[in-house]
N, C-alpha and C positions, 0 to 999 in steps of 0.2 A: 504494500500500500504506500502511496506517496506521502511525503511529509512536507511540512512548511517550516522554513527557517524564518523566524521573526526577530528583527533587531529594532530596539528602541532608538530613534534618531533625535527626538525632541523632548524637552522637559514637560513635566505635568503641571508646572506652575501656571496658574490661571485657568486650568482645565476644570471641567465639571467633576464632581465627586464620582459619578458612575464611570467616567473614563479612567480616573486614577485607580478605582477598584478593579476595572477590567484589566489594566496593565498588570496589577498585582496578581490577579488570578491566572494570567498568562505566565507569570513567573519573572516579569521584568521589573527591576527595581530602580535602575539608573540608566542614563544615556550610555549607549554602547553595549548594553547587555544583549545577549543572543540566546534564544531558546529554539529547540526543534520540537515541533508538535505534530501529532497525526493530523492528516488532512480530513477533518470531519466537519459536518455542518455547524456544530457548536463552536468550534475553533474559528471557522470562517466568519461566523457572526460576531465573535469577540474582536477579531481583527478588523472587521468592517466598522465597528464602533470607534476604534482608535486609529483608523487608517491614516490620519494626518500626523500621527506621532511615530509611526513605525514604517519599516520597509519589509516586504515579504518576498521570499523566493521559494520556488518548489524544489525539493531535494528528493532524489530517488534513493 
């Protein structure tokens, strides 16, 4: 199954609380953090919520 590599690129200062919580649930704490998650609809939805703060790549 494909995986998504998610990297935090911007700060959460000034963001809404739900966006900060979404980054935390993805496992991202600070700028430059990278996590690899399974490509599932739940993860895609979380990435969509914070799309302006992260970059996403598909990894095989």
